[in-house]
N, C-alpha and C positions, 0 to 999 in steps of 0.2 A: 363319796363322790366317785372315787376311782376303784371301788371294790370290784366292779365288773371287769375292768381292765386287768386288775391283778389276777382275778380268777381265770380269765381267758388266756393269760400268758403263762399260767402255772404249769401247763402240761408240755413236756418236751416232745418236739417233733420226732417221729420215727425215722430210722435210717433210710427207709424206702422213700419217705416224703422228702428228706433232705437230698437224696440222690436225684430225685426228679427236679429239684430246684437248685441244683449245684451251680455255684457261682465260681468260675475259674479264677477270678482275681482274688477271691478270698483265700484260696489255697496258697497263692503266691505270697499274700500278706502274712499269713500264718507262718509260712516257712521262713520268710525274712525276719519276722518278729523273733524267731528262735535262732536267727543267725546261721541257718543251715543252707547248704547248696542242695541241688536236686539229688546229687549222688549221696550226700550225707543223709538226707531224708529217706531215701530208698533203703539205706542200711538200717536206719532206725525202725522203719516199718517191717522190713525183713521179707515181705512177700510181694514186693512191687519193684520194678526196675526204674532207674532214673529216666529212661526214655519215656516210660509211661507217665511219670510225673510231669515231664515236659509236655506231653500230649494233653494232659489234664489242664495245665496252666494256659496252654495256647487255645484251648477250646476245641481241639480236634477230636477228643473223646471224653467220656465221663467215667469217673470211678464207680465201681459197684457199691452196693450198700455195705458189704463186708469190708471193702477197702477203705471206704470213708470212715468207718468206725476205727480201723487201725490207724488211719491218718490223724484222727482226732486225739487218740491216745498218745501217739508219738509227738504231736505238736502241742499237747496240753491245752486244747481249746474245746469248748462245747461242740457237740456234733452239729448243733444248729448254726454254728459260725459259718459253715460252708453253704448255707442256704440263704442267709440274710443278704440283702442287696448291698453291694459296695458301690456307692454312687461316685461318678467322676464328672468333672466339668468338661472334659475334652478327651478325645481318644488318646491312647498311649499312657505312659506312666508319669506320675508326678515327679518333678525333679527338685523343686524348692531352691532357695537361695543359700548355697553353701559357700563359705569363704574361698575355698579352693577345691575344685573338682578333681584336680590332679593329685593333691597331697592326701585327700581324704579317701580311703579305700572304698571302692564301690559297695562291697559287702556291708561295711559299716554305715554308709549312707542309706542303703536299702533298709537296714534294720531300724535306723532312726526314723525313716519315713513310714515304716510299718507302725511304729509307735504313734506317729502323727495320725494315721488312719484310725487308730483306736480312739484317740482324743476327738477326732472329728465325728465319729459315730456316736460316742457318748454325748457329745454336745448336741447333736441332732435329736437324740432321744430326749435329752433334757428340755429342748425347745418345744417338745410336744406338750409339756406340762408347766414350763416356767418361761417367762418372757425375759430374754437376755437383752442387754443394751443393743440398740440399733448400730449397724456398722456405719461409721462416720470417718472415712479416711479420705482426706483431700487427694485428688489425683493430679499429678503433673507429668504423667507418662507421655502424653502427646508432645510435650515441650522439652523433654530430656533425651539427648542422644549421648553416645559415648564421648562426644567432643564438647559437651556442655561444660562451661568453665565454673570454677568454684564460686565466683561472684553470683552466678545465677542460683547455685545450690544454696547459698546463704539466704537469698530472697525466698526460696521455696520453704526452707526451714522456718523462717520468720512468719510466713503466711500460715503455716500449720499451727504454730503457737498462737497466732491471732485467731484463727478459726476455732481453735479449741479453748479460747478464752483463758490462756495461761497468764498469770500475773508476771510482772517483771521479777527477775532473779532466778534462782535455781528451781528446776522442776521438783516439786516436793516428792513425788513418787512416780517414776517413769512407767513402771509396770502397771500401776493403777490407772494411769492416764490411757494406756493402750486398752486396758480392759473396759474402761468407761466408754470408750468409743468403739466397742464391739469386736475387738481383736482378742480371740481366745489365746491366753498365754499360759504356758505351763513350764515346769522346770523338772528335768529328769537327767540322770547320768547318761550322757550320750555315748560313753563307753570307749572313746578313742581320742587320743591327744590331738589329732589333726581335725577333729570336728568341734567347731565352736558353736555358738548360738546359730540358729538358722530359722528361716521362715518359709511358709508355703502359702502363696497367694490364692487360696480357694476363692472362687467368685462369690459364694454365699457368705462365708465367714473365714477370714484369714487366720492362720495359726502361727504363733511365734513360740519357739522352743529355746529356753535358756538352760545352759548346762549346769547341773547341780554339782559337778565336780570342780567348778571354778568358783570358789567360795569368797569372792571379793565384791564388795558392794559397788565400788567405783567401776570395776570391769563389767559387772552385770548391767549397770545403768547404761553404760556406753553401748554394750551389746544390744540392749533393748531398743535404744535410739537408732542404732545402725540398721536393725531389721525394719524399724518403722520407715527409715529412709528408702529401703528397697520397696516396701509396700506402696509408698507414695510415688516413687519415681520410675520404677522399673517393671518390665514385663518378664514373665518366667523364662521366655526363650533367650533372654540375655544372661541367665544364670551362669556363673563361672568366669565371667569377664573380669579381668583385673581392673578395667576402667570403671565398671559400675561398683566394684568393691571400694575403690577410692572415693567415688561419689557418695556412697553410703557412709563412709567415714567422715567425709566433709559435712554431710547432713547432720550426723550425730553430734559433731563438735559444735555446729551452729545452733542446733536445737537445744543442747544442754548449756552452751555458753554463748548467748547472742552477742554479736560483735559490738553493737552499740552499748551494751551493758557491761562488758568485761574488758574492753580494750584499754581503758584508762586504769584498770586495776592490775594489769599484767606487768611484771618487771621486765626491763630491757636486758637484764643479765640474770644469772642463776642465783637469786636471792632465796636461799632454801627456807629460812623461817617464814618469809612472805608466801612462798609457794605452798608451804604446809598449811598456812592460814587459809589460803584460797582453796586448797583441796578440801578442807573441812567445810567451807562455806558452800562451794559449788558442787560438792559430792562427786568429784571427778579425780582422776589420777594426776600425779605430778607430771607424768609423761604427756598426758593430754593437754595440760596447761602449757607446757613448753611448746608443744606442736601448735597450739592455738596462738601463742605469742609470735611464733615464726610466721604462721599463715597470715596473721593480721599486720605484719610488718613492724611489730613492737620490738622483736628480737631479731638481730641479724643472723644470717646463716652461720657465720663462724661462732657466734655466741651460743647458738642452738647446738651446734656440733660439740662444742666444748662441754656444755651442760650434759649432753647425753653420754659423753665419755666419762664424766664424773659419776653419773648414774650407774654406768656399767662397772666402774671400778669399785663402787661401794656395794654392788650387788642389788641395786634398787630396780634394775630392769625387770627382775623376776619377783622381788619382794620389797615393795616400797614401804617406807615408814609412814606412820599415820593410819592406823586401822579405823575404818569408818563404821564398822559394825556389820551385822548380818545383811546379806543381799535382800533386795526387795522380794516379797513373796507374792505370787499370783493368788488372787482370792476369788475370782469370778466363778470358776467351776466348783470349788469347795462350798461357796455360799449358795450357789444354785442347787447343789445337791442337798444342802440343809433345807432349803425352801421346798424342794420336791418331797423330801422325807416328811416334812411337816404336814403334807396333804396325802400321805399314805403311799408315796412312791419312793421306796428306798433305792439305793444304788444297786443292790442285788437284783431288783426287778428290772431296772433300766438296762443292766448288763444282760439279763436274760432275754429281754425284748429284742435287743440287738444281736443276740447270740455271741456276746463278747466274753472272753475269759476274765472273770471278775477280779482275780488277783492282779492281773496285769493292769486293769483299769485303775485299781486302787494305787498301785505302785506308780503309774505314770502321772496321775493327776494329784497325788499326794493326799488322797482321802483317808480319813480315819478307818481303821480296820475292824472296829467293833461297833456294830449298829445297835447293840442291846441298850435299852434305857438304863441310865445310871441311877443307882440308889443313893439319894442324898440324905445325910444324917445331920 
């Protein structure tokens, strides 16, 4: 069925063709993907100045065919990468929801967002051949401001659970719920301690990134719910606000631990065996349970402060007891790739169609590296 497509995509565009179709934004994404400044890239190429690279990225001039070839080698991307269209929803650069724009270095944020562009492009290529779940994210953006109180956030989280038909009790798999409702979720090493999970609210299909370097199931589930809170409640221009980060935390707590279901289970004091039992049942951290008890008025402020002091003294703020197992794993893209491969469209061809560096695609979305058929004995 797709043999013609495969054959038509097999030939690599020439340098002159790519130069004619040069997309300035692709150069910036490739540079940020490698974590290079314009000055550093100029040094890597060796025959171009940083000022010229700036001109290329701003669209004031275009690189020659020879320069493009050297850029492709320095940035470890296919030559075609610079010609493939990089679609944007709006003018300017994507910012995404990061926990703190001040503590996370701009260079590292840019690198993380460049990885997201790779995820977005391969997702779009997949959708040419595979039907992904429809995007179904309830929107409360028009009703939420930075002054919205936590009581209203509780109602919003409850309404999302209701719209998604989640049964009472713990959410079985938070990441899977995001993916079932059309949110592309991926997990990769964000590369910097100050960058937690983050999300980008693309209009066509939002993307949530969970850090692979924070290997805690409870932390990861809360992170995923936190990013869902942003996608439900906030607009991208609000990114970086302390108020909306607090609201996303409140949403995550309410989404994972609905007030009406957990209030009577929470202890009024630091009953550690009971908190360990609740941690295992609700699949959240002890710290989150303590905060929930305080928020819902079950635990007084002095009791909460005392409990957190004990947590600190015992070293539990960084390393809680009660390991819950491996973090939830995104499955949407890997399974979509399997379906595409079953109809003759392997990842290698998808990457080629988009002009993407195949090794980076595999690393970012966690795809298997060997597409050869397995000999079964």
